[in-house]
N, C-alpha and C positions, 0 to 999 in steps of 0.2 A: 447716890443721887437718883438713880432710876426708881428705886423703891419710894423715895420721897415724892417723886412726881406722880407715881401711881396712888400713893396715899392722898395727895392733894386732889387728884382727879376724883377719887372716891368720895371725898368730903364735899366737893363741889356738886357732884351728881346727887348725893344724898340731900344737900341743901335745896336742890331744885325739885325734890320730891314733893308732891301735893299732899302726902299723908294718907291717901286713899288706896290702901292695899286691900281690895275686896277679895275675899276668899270664896270660892264656889261653895254653895250650900251642900252640906253633907246629907241632908234629907229634905223631904217635902215641907215639914214644919218649919225648918230654918229658912228655906227659900221664901215661903209665904210670909213669915214674920219679918224678914229683912226687907222684902218688897213693901209691905204695909208700913213699916217703920220709916222707910225712905219717903214714901208718899206723905205721911203725917208730918215729917220734919222738913218737907220741901226739898229733899235731896233726890231729885228725879234722875240724876245720873246713877245713883245707887239703886234706885228702884228699877231702872232700865237694865242694870247689870243682872238682876234676878228675874228678868222677864224674857219670854220668847220674843225674839226680834222678827216680827212680821209687820206688814203694812198696817193692818187693823190695830194691833196692840200698840204700835208706835203712835198712831194717830190718837188713840184713846188716852195714852199717857201724856201726849202733848196737850190735849184738851184739859186733862186733869191739872197739868202744870199751869196752863193759862188761867184756869179757874182759881188756883191757889194764889197766883200773883195778884189777883184782884182783891184778895182779903186784906183787911187792915192788920196792923202789927199785933194788936191784942188777940185777934182770932188766930193768926199764924202761931202765936205763942201758945194759945190754948191747944191747938192741934199738935204742936211740937212736944208739949209736955203730957199729952194724953197717953194713957195706958192702952195697950192692945188686949182686949178681952176675947180669948178664943174659946168658943163654946163647943166646937166639934172639929176633929180632923177625921173626916170620913174617907176611908180607903175604898175607892171605887174599883180599883185594880192595883196590881203591884206597882204600876207606873203612873197611876192617877190618884190624886187626893183632892178633896174639896174641903177647904177650911172655912168654917162659919165663924164670923167674928163681928165685933163692934169696937169702936174706940170709946174711951171714957168721956170724951167731950161731947160729941153729938149723939152718941148712943143709937146710931142707925145700924141695923143688922145688914151685913154684907157677906158675900162669899167670893173666894178666889179659888181658882183651879190651878193645881200645881202638877206638872207633868215631868216625868223622867225621860229625857230625850237626849241622844248623843252624849250619854254619860254625865248629864247635868240635870239637876232639879231646877225647873224654871216655872214662873207664873204665866199662865195663859190669861191675860187680863181681860180679853174680850168676853170670857165666860161670865165675868161680873155683870156685864150688861146684857149678854145674849142668853146665858143660861143653858147652852147646849153642851152636852158632853162630847 
């Protein structure tokens, strides 16, 4: 009976799972790609997971999310299905990469900075707007 109760508890807990088991990025390229893809698909929780959590980055991501929410369904779908075209993964230092990319929908060139900090590869989103290393 004890094992049956444990089994039922495990099933219930698994059913409550939201399905978002995000894994830390193994390298700068993965962190950048996951962040960009989250933004394109409107999954800003996922984007935030791969971003350095500071006031400026959080504010910029919140603004990005607000802007995304104003788009109509057709434009959201276009961004969601867009490909990420990466032109360069520039290694500035062992712990700093700059990824130059555009998406296949709006074709605007952008850059994200990815930093290895505290054993994690994370995007420093403010670089996209400020451009400072």
